[in-house]
N, C-alpha and C positions, 0 to 999 in steps of 0.2 A: 646780182649786179656784176657785170663784166668790167673788170678794171681796164682803164686806159693808161698806158705806161708813159710817163713823162720822159724828157730827154735824159734827165738824171738817173732815172730807173734804167733806161736803156743802155747806159754806159756800163752798168754792172751786169745787166742781162746779156749784152753782146760778149763780154768776157766769159760768163758761164757757158754760153752757147758755143764759143770758140773751143774752149777746153772740151766740151762734149763731143764736138765734131772731130777734134784732133784725137781724142781717145779712140774713136772708131777707126780712123786711119792707122793709128798706131798698132792697134790689136790685130789687124788683118794679117800681118806677117807672122804672127804667133800661132795662127789657126792652121793646124796640121794634124794628120793622123797620130795618135799616141798621146797627144796633149789632153789633159783633163780640163773640164770646164771650171773646176775649182782653181787650177792654175791660172787660167785666163782671168778669173775674177780677182785673184791676187794682183796680177800685173795691172789690171784696170785700176783698182783702188790706189795702188802705189803711184801710178802715173797722174791720176786726178789730184791727189794730195800734193805731189811735187809741183804741180801748177798753181798752187795756192788756193785750191778749191776743196770742197768736201763732197763725197758721193751722195747725191740726192736720195738714192734708193735705200741706202743702208738703214735698217730698222724702220723704214717707212711702213706704216701699218703693220709692223712686225716682220717685214721681210728681211731674211737673214744675210743678205749679201749686198754687194755694191753693183752688180749688174744682174739682169735677167738674161739667162742663157738658155735658149730653147733649141732643141735638136729634133730635125725631121718633122714628126707629127705633133710636136709640142708648139702650140701657136704662140703663146706668151707665158711670161712669169715662170719660166724654168729656173729651178734652184741649182746653182752650181754644185757639182759633185766630184767624186774621185774616179767617176767612169771616164775612160779615155774616149776621145773622138775617133771615128773610123772613116777610112777612105770611102768616099761616095756620099757621105752625109751632107746635109746643109745645116747651118747653125745660125740662128738669129740672136743678135746681141743688142740689148736695149740698155742704154746707160743715160744717167743724168749727172750733172755737176752743179754745184751751188757756189755762187760767189757774191759776197756782200748782201746776202739774203734773197737773191734772185736765182732761179733755176733755168737750166737748159735741159732738153730732152730729145734724144734721137735714137734711131735703130737702123740696122742694116742686116740683111741676111747674106751669109758667106758660104762659099763652097769649101768642103773639106777634101783637098786633093782634087781628083777628077770626079766630076759629077755627070749624070745623064743629061741629055739635051732637054729632057722633059723637066728636070728640076731647074736647069738654067733658065728655061723659058718662064717658069713660074716666078723666079726671082726677078726677071726683067720686066714681066708684065706688072708685078707688084710695084716695083720702082716707078715705072712709067705711070701707073694710076695715080700716084702722088702728084706728079707734074701736071697730069690732066686736071686733077682737082684744083690745084692752087692757080690755075688760070683764071678762076673765078673768085679767088681770095682777095678781093679788093673792096675798098670803101664803097658802099651803096649797093653791093650785091647781097644776096641772101645766103645764109649758111647751107641751105638745102641745095644751092647751085653747086658748091664744092662736093657735098656728099654724092649728089646724083651723077656728077661727072666721073668720080672715082668708081661708082657702081657700074656705070655704063661700060667703062674701059674693061674692067675685070670681067663682067658677064659676057661681053662681046668676044672675049678671048677664051671663053669656055671654062672659066674658074668661078669660084664662089666666094663672095665677100663675107667675112665673119660679122655677124650682127650683135653678138653678146658683149663684144668689146668695142670701145669707142676711143676717138681722140678727145682732146680736152684743152681747155684754156690753161695757161701756165704763166707764172711770174714769181710773186712771193711765196706761193705754194706750188708744188708739183702739179696738182690738179686743182684748176679753177674753173668757174664757169666760162664758156658753155660746154656741155658734152658735144662731141662732134662725131655722129655716126658716119660710117663710110657707105652708107646707102641712103636713099631718100628721094624726095620729089623737088625738082627745080622750082624756084620761085617761093619756097617755103622757108620757115625758120627765121632765126635771129638776123636782123640787118647788121652787116659788118660796118665797123667804124675804124678809121685810121687810129693807130695806137693799141689795137688788140693784138695780143700775142697768143698764138695757137699752136698746139702740137698736133699736126695732121699725121695720121698713122694707119694707112691701109694694112690690114691683116687678111691674107688671101689663102684659101685652101684649094688644093688640086681636086678634091672631091666635094663632099657635102659642106654646107656652111656651118652646121651644127657642131658645137664643142661641148666638152664635159671638163669639170673641175676635179682634180684628184682629191678624193675624200680623206686620204691619208695626210698629205701636207697642206691641203686647202689652198694651194697656190697654182700648181701645174695645170695649165689649160691645154688640152689636147683635142685633136679632131676626133670625132666620134667613129669615123671609118678607117682611122690609121693612116689617112693620106697625108702627104707632106704639106707644110704650110710655110708661107714667107711673110716677112714683115718689113716695112720701110717707113721711116718716120723722120721728120724734121720739125724744129721750132721755127715759125715764121712770124714776121711782123706784117700786119695788114697796113697798107698805105692807100692813098688815092689812086695810085697807078699799080704797077706790078708789086707783088709782096716781096719783102726782103727775107731770104732764107738764112736765119741766123746760125744754123749749125752746119752750113756748108762753107 
């Protein structure tokens, strides 16, 4: 069953989502060559806690950090480490904050110094695919309408949408029903209702759509062909008209 959030729920959720979005704005200025992803994670956790929230991802299913930080060919779930970032890389940061028992979730892909035009285009197409998708995220539409629009935008620009990972409902738990694929057929799937809160998150590869999970740490998800990947996510509130983007 997909929870419908009450106005009381949404007061707490808006706060969690604002802190989530503010965290991503804040961390951008710290992303530069020579900084380690572990340092970024430390800054993120400190900021979230200073805002009166707790990091949603810390120890979630055993994840060891407050942020998923994924570099170049790492699609999602990168574990922060002491390896410094390098000029020309791209880094995806996925964070969540919890306030009053409700969660926010968002992700962005950032440039490390100067990057190639190809990598910047990958970031831009990934971001825009989110906005193409949420044009359909309104009460009375089908979830497949959102998924299909994301896929169409990504593939029409020559990229591949990751299929092994999906978006999700969010609220009292980080992951609630429904699962939200970033590909699919229009007119299919769950009928959207006002009050649903969803984490829509296109993950886009420059090469093949296939990914693999690191068998050592059981978390790190990489492209099979070593191509770069980008990630863009916001938590949204479905309404009768245009959705409200809670993490912007």
